[in-house]
Legacy VTK file of the C-alpha trace (Angstrom):
# vtk DataFile Version 3.0
C-alpha trace
ASCII
DATASET POLYDATA
POINTS 118 float
-0.205 0.103 -0.159
1.659 3.341 -0.916
2.349 5.968 1.463
0.547 8.938 0.904
1.721 12.966 1.323
0.286 14.538 4.496
-0.654 17.620 4.741
0.949 20.507 6.096
-0.879 20.926 9.390
-1.245 25.009 9.169
-3.097 24.318 5.408
-6.271 25.070 4.866
-8.590 22.273 2.462
-10.766 23.846 0.508
-11.718 22.907 -2.835
-10.949 19.088 -4.226
-13.417 16.689 -2.435
-11.650 13.814 0.213
-11.883 11.429 -2.694
-10.021 13.625 -5.148
-7.569 14.726 -2.062
-7.140 10.991 -1.868
-6.606 9.645 -5.458
-3.649 12.755 -5.801
-2.046 12.151 -2.398
-1.616 8.057 -3.649
0.238 9.157 -6.998
2.657 11.530 -4.945
3.346 7.808 -3.044
5.125 10.369 0.119
7.273 12.706 -2.191
6.616 15.978 -3.736
5.341 15.932 -6.950
7.227 18.588 -8.148
11.130 17.650 -6.831
10.569 13.987 -5.577
11.501 14.332 -2.243
9.976 13.091 1.358
8.969 15.993 3.074
7.044 16.312 6.642
4.541 18.246 4.970
2.859 19.151 1.763
-0.027 20.777 0.687
-2.254 19.790 -3.058
-1.865 22.551 -5.368
-4.355 23.642 -7.942
-2.409 23.798 -11.639
-5.238 25.669 -12.896
-5.678 28.675 -9.974
-9.458 28.443 -8.127
-9.113 32.710 -8.705
-10.276 34.314 -11.720
-13.338 31.927 -12.134
-11.268 28.858 -12.252
-13.550 27.782 -9.608
-16.585 27.551 -11.487
-15.125 24.840 -14.195
-15.564 21.538 -13.758
-12.925 20.553 -13.782
-11.420 22.568 -11.193
-11.374 19.936 -8.232
-9.984 17.053 -10.360
-6.800 14.793 -9.787
-5.649 16.156 -13.385
-5.818 19.674 -11.945
-3.995 18.740 -8.956
-0.663 18.178 -7.851
0.977 16.908 -3.824
3.842 19.456 -3.391
6.323 20.192 -0.420
6.138 23.444 0.856
9.315 24.664 -0.794
7.805 23.209 -4.407
4.523 25.320 -3.873
6.579 28.678 -2.661
8.390 28.481 -5.667
5.657 27.430 -8.314
3.529 30.554 -6.722
6.889 33.086 -6.732
8.171 32.034 -10.438
4.655 32.471 -12.326
6.137 32.094 -15.785
8.711 28.970 -15.258
5.342 26.968 -13.268
3.621 27.610 -17.035
6.636 26.907 -18.641
6.323 23.419 -16.899
2.659 22.396 -16.347
2.888 23.158 -12.661
0.518 25.555 -13.110
-2.434 25.924 -16.210
-3.727 28.750 -18.044
-7.175 29.688 -17.329
-9.427 28.100 -20.532
-6.828 24.997 -20.851
-8.008 21.434 -19.595
-5.109 20.084 -17.025
-5.222 16.781 -18.313
-4.195 18.072 -21.983
-1.190 19.970 -20.410
1.623 17.649 -19.778
3.741 18.896 -16.840
7.154 18.073 -15.838
6.693 15.445 -12.816
9.772 14.557 -10.596
11.737 15.016 -13.905
10.054 13.044 -16.983
7.164 15.116 -18.902
3.641 13.367 -18.026
0.065 13.985 -18.460
-2.459 13.339 -15.461
-5.657 11.711 -15.190
-8.780 12.536 -13.388
-8.734 8.535 -11.952
-5.657 9.818 -10.540
-2.385 8.248 -12.339
-1.065 9.593 -14.995
-0.187 8.858 -19.001
LINES 1 119
118 0 1 2 3 4 5 6 7 8 9 10 11 12 13 14 15 16 17 18 19 20 21 22 23 24 25 26 27 28 29 30 31 32 33 34 35 36 37 38 39 40 41 42 43 44 45 46 47 48 49 50 51 52 53 54 55 56 57 58 59 60 61 62 63 64 65 66 67 68 69 70 71 72 73 74 75 76 77 78 79 80 81 82 83 84 85 86 87 88 89 90 91 92 93 94 95 96 97 98 99 100 101 102 103 104 105 106 107 108 109 110 111 112 113 114 115 116 117
């Protein structure tokens, strides 16, 4: 049974339903999906931000739109948005997260809504 990532205690869990969070955590298997390092706390990052209308899209809270990332990587993604878009850690409004490849632990993949990747 895979180890699941643990959410940072201070993080407020919003958006992703519990079942979807479990899919994302299982896919992460205890390590950050960006850097691959095991860390004591993780956050589930929305690749396509919920702000500016993103929360109304039906695929906003699906597994393909989520990444389980360490606190450091989450900060890097949010503070370096141009690079984050380049590597698929962020997805532009209007794009389907399942159709945008993401650079995950050194490999380009497409995330699926079933919690896995192709």
